[in-house]
Wavefront OBJ file of the C-alpha trace (Angstrom):
o trace
v 4.019 -33.548 -87.809
v 2.824 -35.499 -84.806
v -0.781 -36.218 -84.084
v -1.916 -37.688 -80.503
v -5.130 -39.141 -79.731
v -7.078 -40.970 -77.277
v -4.431 -44.008 -76.871
v -1.767 -43.545 -79.792
v 1.143 -40.786 -80.532
v 2.623 -40.862 -84.216
v 4.341 -39.150 -86.656
v 4.277 -38.475 -90.322
v 6.009 -36.298 -92.864
v 4.952 -33.746 -94.863
v 6.432 -32.806 -98.276
v 4.428 -29.883 -100.759
v 2.064 -29.794 -98.408
v 1.231 -33.542 -98.641
v 1.769 -36.719 -96.688
v 4.638 -38.085 -97.964
v 5.510 -40.372 -95.316
v 4.009 -42.201 -92.216
v 3.902 -44.422 -89.993
v 1.679 -47.826 -90.359
v -0.885 -46.379 -88.009
v -1.654 -43.234 -90.661
v -0.159 -44.918 -93.878
v -3.714 -44.971 -95.499
v -3.183 -40.568 -95.343
v 0.157 -41.244 -97.922
v -0.839 -38.615 -100.356
v -3.410 -36.336 -98.081
v -3.141 -32.378 -98.397
v -2.066 -31.541 -94.563
v -6.020 -29.041 -94.687
v -7.428 -32.760 -95.322
v -5.403 -34.332 -92.302
v -6.064 -31.476 -90.257
v -9.759 -31.370 -90.695
v -9.972 -35.155 -90.013
v -7.956 -34.587 -86.614
v -10.336 -31.500 -85.793
v -13.570 -33.794 -85.926
v -11.581 -36.676 -84.111
v -10.914 -34.826 -81.526
v -6.794 -35.111 -82.305
v -3.967 -32.976 -81.391
v -1.859 -32.109 -84.183
v 1.582 -30.456 -83.989
v 4.368 -28.983 -86.054
v 7.524 -30.906 -85.146
v 11.059 -29.232 -86.171
v 12.516 -30.784 -89.058
v 14.249 -33.911 -87.537
v 14.046 -37.853 -88.649
v 11.684 -39.408 -86.465
v 13.107 -42.874 -84.886
v 9.247 -44.802 -85.715
v 10.068 -43.297 -89.857
v 13.743 -43.700 -89.953
v 14.259 -47.403 -91.776
v 17.803 -47.388 -90.919
v 16.963 -47.015 -87.541
v 15.938 -50.749 -87.017
v 18.906 -52.309 -88.513
v 21.789 -53.416 -86.569
v 24.950 -51.923 -87.062
v 27.364 -52.294 -89.688
v 29.053 -55.728 -88.500
v 33.136 -55.991 -89.827
v 32.532 -59.439 -90.162
v 31.029 -61.533 -92.544
v 28.421 -64.092 -92.161
v 29.659 -68.013 -92.876
l 1 2 3 4 5 6 7 8 9 10 11 12 13 14 15 16 17 18 19 20 21 22 23 24 25 26 27 28 29 30 31 32 33 34 35 36 37 38 39 40 41 42 43 44 45 46 47 48 49 50 51 52 53 54 55 56 57 58 59 60 61 62 63 64 65 66 67 68 69 70 71 72 73 74
C-alpha cells in the first residue's frame, strides 16, 4: 500500500490484515492492523492507496546491493 502526505510518499506491505514490512518512515506501524493505519491516515489527511502486488524498490533489500561480481576482492 502507498501513503502520500504533505511532503512525503512511502509504502508498506500488508499480510493477513497487518503491516508486515514498512519503509523507515513507517517502521513504527509494523504489526498494526490496516484499519488502524487508515484511521490515522484520515486524521492526518493522508491519501492511502492499494498498490498491485509487486516488490517496491524501497522495501526490496536486494535492490540496494551491488550486482554480483565474478571477481573476488583481494
